[in-house]
C-alpha positions as CSV (number, residue, x, y, z in Angstrom):
1,M,25.9,-137.2,29.6
2,K,22.2,-136.7,30.2
3,S,22.9,-136.6,34.0
4,R,25.5,-133.9,33.5
5,T,23.1,-131.9,31.3
6,R,20.5,-132.1,34.0
7,I,22.9,-130.9,36.7
8,I,23.8,-127.9,34.5
9,L,20.2,-127.2,33.8
10,Y,19.2,-127.4,37.5
11,T,22.1,-125.1,38.4
12,I,21.0,-122.5,35.9
13,I,17.4,-122.7,37.2
14,A,18.6,-122.3,40.8
15,V,20.8,-119.3,40.0
16,V,17.8,-117.6,38.2
17,V,15.5,-118.3,41.1
18,V,18.0,-116.8,43.6
19,I,18.4,-113.7,41.4
20,F,14.6,-113.2,41.2
21,I,14.3,-113.6,45.0
22,A,17.1,-111.1,45.5
23,I,15.4,-108.6,43.2
24,G,12.1,-109.2,44.9
25,F,13.6,-108.6,48.4
26,G,15.5,-105.5,47.1
27,H,12.3,-104.1,45.6
28,N,10.4,-104.7,48.9
29,D,13.2,-103.1,50.9
30,A,13.2,-100.1,48.6
31,K,9.4,-99.9,48.9
32,S,9.6,-100.2,52.7
33,N,12.3,-97.6,53.0
34,S,10.3,-95.2,50.8
35,K,7.6,-95.3,53.4
36,V,9.8,-94.1,56.2
37,T,9.9,-90.4,56.7
38,L,13.0,-88.9,58.3
39,V,12.4,-86.4,61.1
40,S,15.2,-84.1,62.3
41,V,14.9,-83.6,66.0
42,A,16.8,-81.0,68.2
43,A,16.9,-80.6,71.9
44,P,18.8,-78.2,74.3
45,N,22.1,-79.7,75.4
46,N,22.0,-78.3,78.9
47,N,18.5,-78.9,80.4
48,R,18.9,-81.9,82.8
49,P,16.9,-84.0,83.5
50,Y,14.8,-83.2,80.5
51,T,17.4,-83.2,77.7
52,Y,21.1,-83.6,77.4
53,P,23.6,-85.4,75.1
54,A,23.7,-89.2,75.5
55,N,25.8,-91.3,73.1
56,G,25.0,-89.1,70.1
57,K,21.3,-89.0,71.0
58,I,19.0,-87.1,73.3
59,G,19.1,-88.3,76.9
60,G,16.7,-87.6,79.9
61,Y,12.9,-87.6,80.0
62,Y,12.6,-86.5,76.4
63,G,15.2,-89.0,75.2
64,A,13.2,-91.8,76.8
65,L,9.9,-90.4,75.3
66,L,11.4,-90.0,71.9
67,A,12.8,-93.5,71.9
68,R,9.4,-95.0,72.7
69,I,7.7,-92.9,70.0
70,D,10.4,-93.9,67.5
71,K,9.7,-97.5,68.3
72,D,5.9,-97.2,67.9
73,L,5.7,-95.0,64.9
74,K,7.3,-97.3,62.3
75,Q,6.6,-94.8,59.5
76,Y,9.0,-92.3,61.0
77,K,12.7,-92.3,61.8
78,F,14.0,-89.6,64.2
79,Q,17.5,-88.2,63.7
80,Q,18.5,-86.6,66.9
81,V,20.9,-83.8,67.9
82,T,21.5,-81.6,70.9
83,T,22.6,-78.0,70.7
84,A,22.3,-74.6,72.5
85,Q,18.7,-73.7,73.2
86,N,18.7,-70.6,71.0
87,S,20.2,-72.7,68.1
88,V,17.3,-75.1,68.6
89,F,14.8,-72.3,67.9
90,I,16.8,-70.8,65.0
91,G,17.0,-74.2,63.4
92,L,13.3,-74.9,64.0
93,Q,12.1,-71.7,62.5
94,S,14.4,-72.0,59.4
95,G,13.3,-75.6,58.8
96,K,16.7,-77.2,59.6
97,Y,14.9,-79.1,62.3
98,D,11.4,-80.6,62.1
99,L,10.8,-81.1,65.8
100,A,12.1,-79.5,69.0
101,V,11.8,-81.5,72.2
102,S,12.2,-80.2,75.8
103,N,9.8,-79.0,78.5
104,W,8.4,-76.2,76.2
105,W,5.4,-74.4,77.9
106,Y,2.7,-72.5,76.1
107,S,3.1,-69.0,74.9
108,K,0.9,-67.2,72.4
109,D,3.8,-66.2,70.2
110,R,5.4,-69.7,70.3
111,F,2.1,-71.4,69.3
112,A,1.6,-68.9,66.5
113,T,5.1,-69.5,65.1
114,Y,5.2,-73.3,65.3
115,L,3.0,-76.3,65.1
116,H,2.6,-77.9,68.5
117,S,1.5,-81.2,69.9
118,T,-0.9,-81.9,72.8
119,S,0.7,-82.1,76.2
120,N,3.6,-84.5,76.7
121,G,4.3,-83.9,80.4
122,L,3.6,-81.9,83.5
123,D,6.1,-79.5,85.3
124,D,5.8,-78.7,89.0
125,L,6.7,-75.0,89.4
126,R,8.7,-73.9,92.4
127,L,10.3,-70.7,93.8
128,I,13.9,-71.0,95.0
129,T,15.3,-68.6,97.5
130,K,18.4,-68.3,99.7
131,K,18.3,-70.0,103.1
132,G,18.0,-67.4,105.8
133,G,17.0,-64.8,103.3
134,K,13.7,-63.5,101.9
135,S,11.2,-66.2,101.1
136,A,8.3,-66.5,98.6
137,N,5.5,-68.9,98.3
138,S,3.6,-67.3,95.4
139,L,4.2,-65.0,92.4
140,K,2.3,-62.4,94.3
141,D,4.8,-62.7,97.1
142,I,7.6,-61.7,94.7
143,A,5.7,-58.5,93.8
144,T,4.5,-57.5,97.3
145,K,7.8,-58.2,99.0
146,K,9.6,-56.4,96.2
147,L,11.9,-59.4,95.6
148,S,14.4,-59.4,92.7
149,L,13.8,-62.2,90.3
150,A,16.8,-63.8,88.6
151,P,16.9,-62.9,84.9
152,I,15.3,-65.4,82.5
153,S,16.4,-66.2,79.0
154,T,14.0,-64.5,76.6
155,D,13.5,-67.7,74.6
156,D,12.6,-69.6,77.7
157,A,9.0,-70.4,78.5
158,R,9.4,-69.1,82.0
159,Y,9.9,-65.6,80.5
160,A,6.6,-65.8,78.7
161,F,5.0,-67.3,81.8
162,I,6.0,-64.2,83.9
163,Q,4.9,-61.9,81.1
164,E,1.5,-63.5,81.1
165,Y,1.3,-63.3,84.9
166,N,2.1,-59.5,84.7
167,K,-0.6,-58.9,82.1
168,K,-3.2,-60.7,84.3
169,N,-2.0,-59.1,87.5
170,P,-1.2,-55.4,86.8
171,K,-1.4,-54.5,90.5
172,Y,1.2,-57.2,91.4
173,K,3.7,-57.0,88.6
174,I,7.1,-58.7,88.9
175,D,10.2,-56.9,87.7
176,L,11.2,-59.2,84.8
177,K,14.6,-59.0,83.2
178,G,15.7,-60.9,80.1
179,I,19.0,-62.5,79.4
180,G,20.6,-64.8,76.8
181,D,21.1,-68.5,77.3
182,Q,21.9,-69.4,80.9
183,S,22.1,-72.7,82.8
184,A,19.9,-73.3,85.9
185,G,23.1,-73.8,87.8
186,D,24.3,-70.3,87.0
187,A,20.9,-68.7,87.8
188,L,20.6,-70.5,91.1
189,R,24.2,-69.5,92.0
190,Q,23.1,-65.8,91.6
191,V,20.4,-66.5,94.2
192,S,22.7,-68.4,96.6
193,N,25.3,-65.6,96.6
194,G,22.6,-62.9,97.2
195,Q,22.8,-61.2,93.8
196,Y,19.0,-61.9,93.3
197,D,16.3,-62.9,95.8
198,V,14.4,-65.6,93.9
199,A,14.3,-67.8,90.9
200,I,11.5,-69.8,89.3
201,Y,12.1,-73.3,88.0
202,P,10.4,-76.7,87.7
203,Y,11.2,-78.8,90.7
204,A,13.0,-81.3,88.4
205,T,15.5,-78.6,87.3
206,Y,16.2,-77.6,90.9
207,K,16.5,-81.1,92.3
208,P,19.9,-82.1,90.7
209,I,21.4,-78.9,92.1
210,A,20.0,-79.3,95.6
211,N,22.8,-81.5,96.8
212,T,25.6,-79.4,95.4
213,S,27.6,-76.9,97.5
214,E,25.5,-74.1,96.0
215,G,22.3,-76.0,96.5
216,H,22.8,-76.4,100.2
217,K,22.5,-72.6,100.5
218,L,19.0,-72.7,98.9
219,Q,15.5,-73.5,99.9
220,V,12.5,-74.4,97.7
221,S,8.9,-73.4,98.1
222,K,5.9,-75.8,97.9
223,S,4.4,-76.2,94.4
224,I,2.9,-73.0,93.0
225,G,1.3,-74.7,90.1
226,L,1.5,-77.2,87.2
227,E,2.5,-76.4,83.6
228,N,2.0,-78.5,80.5
229,S,4.9,-79.2,78.1
230,Y,4.5,-79.6,74.4
231,F,6.5,-80.6,71.3
232,L,7.1,-77.8,68.8
233,L,7.4,-78.4,65.1
234,N,8.3,-76.4,62.0
235,K,5.2,-75.4,60.0
236,N,4.9,-77.5,56.9
237,T,2.7,-80.2,55.4
238,K,4.9,-83.1,56.4
239,N,4.9,-81.9,60.0
240,Q,1.1,-81.4,60.1
241,K,0.9,-85.2,59.5
242,L,3.6,-85.8,62.0
243,T,1.7,-83.7,64.6
244,T,-1.4,-85.8,64.2
245,A,0.6,-89.0,64.6
246,L,2.4,-87.6,67.7
247,N,-0.9,-86.6,69.3
248,H,-2.4,-90.1,68.8
249,E,0.8,-91.6,70.3
250,L,0.8,-89.2,73.3
251,K,-2.7,-90.1,74.1
252,K,-1.8,-93.8,74.1
253,L,1.3,-93.2,76.2
254,K,-0.8,-91.2,78.7
255,D,-3.5,-93.9,78.9
256,N,-1.1,-96.8,79.3
257,G,0.9,-95.1,82.0
258,Y,4.1,-94.6,80.1
259,L,4.2,-90.8,80.7
260,E,3.7,-91.4,84.4
261,K,6.4,-94.0,84.4
262,I,9.1,-91.8,82.9
263,T,8.0,-88.8,85.0
264,K,8.7,-90.8,88.2
265,Q,12.0,-92.1,86.6
266,Y,13.4,-88.7,85.5
267,L,11.6,-85.9,87.3
268,Y,11.9,-87.0,90.9
269,E,8.2,-87.0,91.6
270,N,4.9,-88.1,90.0
271,T,3.3,-84.8,88.9
272,F,0.4,-86.8,87.4
273,K,-0.8,-87.5,91.0
274,F,-0.9,-83.8,91.9
275,P,-4.4,-82.3,92.6
276,G,-5.9,-81.2,89.3
277,A,-3.2,-82.8,87.2
278,D,-5.6,-84.6,84.9
279,T,-7.6,-81.5,84.2
280,T,-4.4,-79.5,83.6
281,F,-3.0,-82.1,81.3
282,K,-6.1,-82.0,79.1
283,T,-6.3,-78.2,79.0
284,N,-5.8,-76.5,75.6
285,P,-4.2,-73.2,76.5
286,A,-4.8,-71.7,73.1
287,K,-8.6,-71.7,73.6
Protein backbone atom coordinates (compact mmCIF):
# COMPACT_ATOMS: atom_id res chain seq x y z
CA MET A 1 0.00 0.00 0.00
CA LYS A 2 2.85 2.37 0.91
CA SER A 3 4.52 1.56 -2.41
CA ARG A 4 1.37 2.46 -4.30
CA THR A 5 1.04 5.71 -2.37
CA ARG A 6 4.64 6.59 -3.24
CA ILE A 7 4.00 5.94 -6.94
CA ILE A 8 0.94 8.22 -6.88
CA LEU A 9 2.87 10.89 -5.00
CA TYR A 10 5.83 10.74 -7.42
CA THR A 11 3.45 10.90 -10.35
CA ILE A 12 1.78 14.04 -8.98
CA ILE A 13 5.17 15.66 -8.33
CA ALA A 14 6.33 14.81 -11.86
CA VAL A 15 3.18 16.32 -13.39
CA VAL A 16 3.57 19.50 -11.33
CA VAL A 17 7.23 19.82 -12.38
CA VAL A 18 6.33 19.38 -16.07
CA ILE A 19 3.61 22.04 -15.76
CA PHE A 20 6.02 24.53 -14.15
CA ILE A 21 8.65 23.84 -16.82
CA ALA A 22 6.07 24.36 -19.57
CA ILE A 23 4.91 27.61 -17.98
CA GLY A 24 8.52 28.74 -17.71
CA PHE A 25 9.26 27.98 -21.35
CA GLY A 26 6.05 29.67 -22.42
CA HIS A 27 6.95 32.73 -20.42
CA ASN A 28 10.43 32.83 -21.94
CA ASP A 29 9.02 32.39 -25.44
CA ALA A 30 6.56 35.22 -24.91
CA LYS A 31 9.33 37.34 -23.48
CA SER A 32 11.58 36.50 -26.45
CA ASN A 33 8.84 37.22 -29.00
CA SER A 34 8.06 40.54 -27.33
CA LYS A 35 11.61 41.66 -28.12
CA VAL A 36 11.25 41.01 -31.87
CA THR A 37 10.12 44.04 -33.88
CA LEU A 38 8.25 43.33 -37.12
CA VAL A 39 9.40 45.39 -40.10
CA SER A 40 7.25 45.64 -43.24
CA VAL A 41 9.53 45.72 -46.30
CA ALA A 42 8.51 46.54 -49.89
CA ALA A 43 10.47 46.35 -53.13
CA PRO A 44 9.66 46.97 -56.82
CA ASN A 45 8.48 43.80 -58.57
CA ASN A 46 10.17 44.57 -61.89
CA ASN A 47 13.72 45.74 -61.27
CA ARG A 48 16.00 42.82 -62.09
CA PRO A 49 18.62 42.03 -60.93
CA TYR A 50 18.05 44.24 -57.89
CA THR A 51 14.54 43.20 -56.85
CA TYR A 52 11.86 40.83 -58.12
CA PRO A 53 9.35 38.34 -56.66
CA ALA A 54 10.91 35.06 -55.44
CA ASN A 55 8.78 32.49 -53.60
CA GLY A 56 6.79 35.10 -51.73
CA LYS A 57 9.87 37.11 -50.82
CA ILE A 58 12.21 39.59 -52.47
CA GLY A 59 14.74 38.13 -54.88
CA GLY A 60 17.93 39.54 -56.41
CA TYR A 61 20.69 41.65 -54.88
CA TYR A 62 18.44 43.20 -52.26
CA GLY A 63 16.78 39.89 -51.47
CA ALA A 64 20.20 38.43 -50.63
CA LEU A 65 21.19 41.52 -48.63
CA LEU A 66 17.91 41.54 -46.70
CA ALA A 67 18.20 37.83 -45.90
CA ARG A 68 21.65 38.38 -44.41
CA ILE A 69 20.48 41.38 -42.38
CA ASP A 70 17.44 39.43 -41.16
CA LYS A 71 19.75 36.65 -40.01
CA ASP A 72 22.14 38.99 -38.18
CA LEU A 73 19.66 41.38 -36.56
CA LYS A 74 17.83 38.99 -34.23
CA GLN A 75 15.73 41.80 -32.76
CA TYR A 76 13.95 42.36 -36.09
CA LYS A 77 11.82 40.21 -38.38
CA PHE A 78 11.40 41.44 -41.94
CA GLN A 79 8.04 40.79 -43.63
CA GLN A 80 8.59 41.12 -47.38
CA VAL A 81 6.41 42.07 -50.33
CA THR A 82 6.99 43.11 -53.95
CA THR A 83 4.73 45.55 -55.78
CA ALA A 84 4.78 48.30 -58.43
CA GLN A 85 7.38 50.98 -57.74
CA ASN A 86 4.88 53.82 -57.33
CA SER A 87 2.96 51.65 -54.84
CA VAL A 88 6.19 51.15 -52.89
CA PHE A 89 6.53 54.91 -52.39
CA ILE A 90 2.83 55.48 -51.66
CA GLY A 91 2.97 52.75 -49.00
CA LEU A 92 6.25 54.01 -47.57
CA GLN A 93 4.99 57.56 -47.18
CA SER A 94 1.69 56.45 -45.61
CA GLY A 95 3.41 54.14 -43.12
CA LYS A 96 2.05 50.94 -44.64
CA TYR A 97 5.67 49.95 -45.23
CA ASP A 98 8.55 50.63 -42.86
CA LEU A 99 11.37 49.98 -45.29
CA ALA A 100 11.78 50.22 -49.07
CA VAL A 101 14.62 48.33 -50.74
CA SER A 102 16.02 48.74 -54.23
CA ASN A 103 18.86 50.70 -55.80
CA TRP A 104 17.52 54.03 -54.54
CA TRP A 105 19.93 56.90 -55.28
CA TYR A 106 20.15 60.22 -53.48
CA SER A 107 17.78 63.05 -54.19
CA LYS A 108 17.22 66.08 -51.98
CA ASP A 109 13.44 65.61 -51.88
CA ARG A 110 13.71 61.89 -51.20
CA PHE A 111 16.11 62.32 -48.30
CA ALA A 112 13.89 65.09 -46.87
CA THR A 113 10.79 62.88 -47.06
CA TYR A 114 12.20 59.62 -45.70
CA LEU A 115 14.77 58.32 -43.28
CA HIS A 116 17.70 56.77 -45.13
CA SER A 117 20.55 54.40 -44.41
CA THR A 118 24.20 54.76 -45.30
CA SER A 119 25.20 53.33 -48.68
CA ASN A 120 24.29 49.69 -49.35
CA GLY A 121 25.69 49.30 -52.87
CA LEU A 122 27.32 50.97 -55.87
CA ASP A 123 25.75 51.35 -59.32
CA ASP A 124 27.81 51.70 -62.50
CA LEU A 125 26.03 54.22 -64.77
CA ARG A 126 26.04 53.68 -68.54
CA LEU A 127 24.51 55.28 -71.63
CA ILE A 128 22.74 52.93 -74.04
CA THR A 129 22.33 53.84 -77.71
CA LYS A 130 21.35 52.09 -80.94
CA LYS A 131 24.09 50.31 -82.89
CA GLY A 132 24.89 52.27 -86.03
CA GLY A 133 23.11 55.32 -84.65
CA LYS A 134 24.21 58.31 -82.61
CA SER A 135 26.55 57.56 -79.72
CA ALA A 136 27.18 59.23 -76.37
CA ASN A 137 29.94 58.76 -73.82
CA SER A 138 28.95 61.46 -71.33
CA LEU A 139 25.91 63.43 -70.21
CA LYS A 140 27.42 66.47 -71.93
CA ASP A 141 27.40 64.49 -75.20
CA ILE A 142 23.63 64.09 -74.92
CA ALA A 143 23.23 67.86 -74.70
CA THR A 144 25.81 68.96 -77.29
CA LYS A 145 24.75 66.33 -79.84
CA LYS A 146 21.08 67.17 -79.15
CA LEU A 147 20.22 63.53 -78.50
CA SER A 148 16.73 62.62 -77.33
CA LEU A 149 16.74 60.91 -73.93
CA ALA A 150 14.19 58.15 -73.33
CA PRO A 151 11.59 59.36 -70.78
CA ILE A 152 12.24 58.43 -67.14
CA SER A 153 9.71 57.63 -64.43
CA THR A 154 9.37 60.71 -62.21
CA ASP A 155 9.72 58.58 -59.04
CA ASP A 156 12.92 56.99 -60.39
CA ALA A 157 16.24 58.26 -58.99
CA ARG A 158 17.54 58.63 -62.56
CA TYR A 159 15.01 61.43 -63.06
CA ALA A 160 16.34 63.35 -60.04
CA PHE A 161 19.88 62.56 -61.19
CA ILE A 162 19.32 64.27 -64.57
CA GLN A 163 17.52 67.16 -62.88
CA GLU A 164 20.54 67.71 -60.64
CA TYR A 165 22.89 67.51 -63.63
CA ASN A 166 20.81 70.16 -65.44
CA LYS A 167 21.00 72.49 -62.42
CA LYS A 168 24.77 72.16 -62.28
CA ASN A 169 25.23 72.42 -66.05
CA PRO A 170 22.87 75.12 -67.36
CA LYS A 171 24.88 75.46 -70.60
CA TYR A 172 24.56 71.76 -71.36
CA LYS A 173 21.03 70.91 -70.26
CA ILE A 174 19.44 67.62 -71.27
CA ASP A 175 15.82 67.61 -72.43
CA LEU A 176 14.23 65.55 -69.63
CA LYS A 177 10.77 64.03 -70.05
CA GLY A 178 8.87 62.33 -67.23
CA ILE A 179 6.69 59.25 -67.46
CA GLY A 180 4.84 56.82 -65.19
CA ASP A 181 6.18 53.38 -64.25
CA GLN A 182 8.11 51.81 -67.12
CA SER A 183 10.31 48.73 -67.32
CA ALA A 184 13.89 48.92 -68.54
CA GLY A 185 12.95 46.55 -71.35
CA ASP A 186 10.28 48.94 -72.65
CA ALA A 187 12.59 51.96 -72.39
CA LEU A 188 15.45 50.23 -74.22
CA ARG A 189 13.05 49.01 -76.89
CA GLN A 190 12.26 52.67 -77.60
CA VAL A 191 15.99 53.21 -78.18
CA SER A 192 16.47 50.11 -80.33
CA ASN A 193 13.57 51.06 -82.62
CA GLY A 194 14.85 54.63 -82.99
CA GLN A 195 12.07 56.39 -81.09
CA TYR A 196 14.72 57.89 -78.78
CA ASP A 197 18.49 58.20 -79.16
CA VAL A 198 19.76 57.27 -75.71
CA ALA A 199 18.80 55.86 -72.30
CA ILE A 200 20.67 55.99 -69.01
CA TYR A 201 20.74 52.92 -66.77
CA PRO A 202 23.02 51.06 -64.39
CA TYR A 203 25.03 48.42 -66.24
CA ALA A 204 23.34 45.70 -64.15
CA THR A 205 19.94 46.74 -65.53
CA TYR A 206 21.15 46.73 -69.14
CA LYS A 207 23.05 43.43 -68.94
CA PRO A 208 20.06 41.01 -68.73
CA ILE A 209 18.59 42.67 -71.84
CA ALA A 210 21.86 42.66 -73.81
CA ASN A 211 21.40 39.12 -75.12
CA THR A 212 17.76 39.52 -76.17
CA SER A 213 16.68 40.31 -79.74
CA GLU A 214 16.24 43.97 -78.78
CA GLY A 215 19.52 44.01 -76.87
CA HIS A 216 21.47 42.91 -79.95
CA LYS A 217 20.48 46.21 -81.57
CA LEU A 218 22.01 48.25 -78.73
CA GLN A 219 25.47 49.38 -77.67
CA VAL A 220 26.60 50.50 -74.23
CA SER A 221 29.07 53.21 -73.27
CA LYS A 222 31.93 52.89 -70.83
CA SER A 223 31.12 53.79 -67.22
CA ILE A 224 30.15 57.44 -66.80
CA GLY A 225 30.24 57.30 -63.00
CA LEU A 226 29.23 55.51 -59.82
CA GLU A 227 26.14 56.16 -57.71
CA ASN A 228 25.46 55.02 -54.14
CA SER A 229 22.24 53.23 -53.28
CA TYR A 230 20.39 53.57 -49.97
CA PHE A 231 17.57 52.04 -47.95
CA LEU A 232 14.59 54.38 -47.45
CA LEU A 233 12.41 54.24 -44.33
CA ASN A 234 9.16 55.80 -43.17
CA LYS A 235 9.83 58.54 -40.62
CA ASN A 236 8.94 57.37 -37.11
CA THR A 237 10.67 56.59 -33.80
CA LYS A 238 10.77 52.84 -34.39
CA ASN A 239 12.45 53.30 -37.74
CA GLN A 240 15.03 55.72 -36.35
CA LYS A 241 16.28 52.85 -34.19
CA LEU A 242 16.08 50.51 -37.18
CA THR A 243 18.13 52.95 -39.29
CA THR A 244 20.88 52.95 -36.67
CA ALA A 245 20.89 49.14 -36.58
CA LEU A 246 20.98 48.94 -40.38
CA ASN A 247 23.90 51.36 -40.58
CA HIS A 248 25.96 49.29 -38.13
CA GLU A 249 25.12 46.15 -40.09
CA LEU A 250 25.96 47.70 -43.47
CA LYS A 251 29.35 48.81 -42.20
CA LYS A 252 30.04 45.26 -41.02
CA LEU A 253 28.93 43.76 -44.35
CA LYS A 254 31.11 46.22 -46.27
CA ASP A 255 34.13 45.48 -44.07
CA ASN A 256 33.76 41.68 -44.20
CA GLY A 257 33.33 41.63 -48.00
CA TYR A 258 29.68 40.53 -48.14
CA LEU A 259 28.52 43.54 -50.18
CA GLU A 260 31.31 42.91 -52.66
CA LYS A 261 30.38 39.22 -52.81
CA ILE A 262 26.72 39.79 -53.73
CA THR A 263 27.68 42.63 -56.10
CA LYS A 264 29.76 40.16 -58.13
CA GLN A 265 27.01 37.54 -57.83
CA TYR A 266 24.08 39.69 -58.96
CA LEU A 267 25.37 42.83 -60.71
CA TYR A 268 27.69 41.24 -63.32
CA GLU A 269 30.80 43.15 -62.22
CA ASN A 270 32.58 44.25 -59.06
CA THR A 271 31.84 47.97 -58.77
CA PHE A 272 33.78 48.06 -55.49
CA LYS A 273 36.98 47.66 -57.55
CA PHE A 274 36.29 50.70 -59.75
CA PRO A 275 38.59 53.75 -59.38
CA GLY A 276 37.31 55.95 -56.57
CA ALA A 277 34.75 53.38 -55.43
CA ASP A 278 35.74 53.45 -51.77
CA THR A 279 35.60 57.25 -51.62
CA THR A 280 32.23 57.31 -53.41
CA PHE A 281 30.79 54.66 -51.09
CA LYS A 282 31.71 56.69 -48.00
CA THR A 283 30.37 59.99 -49.39
CA ASN A 284 27.40 61.58 -47.64
CA PRO A 285 25.51 63.32 -50.48
CA ALA A 286 23.34 65.30 -48.07
CA LYS A 287 26.38 67.31 -46.86
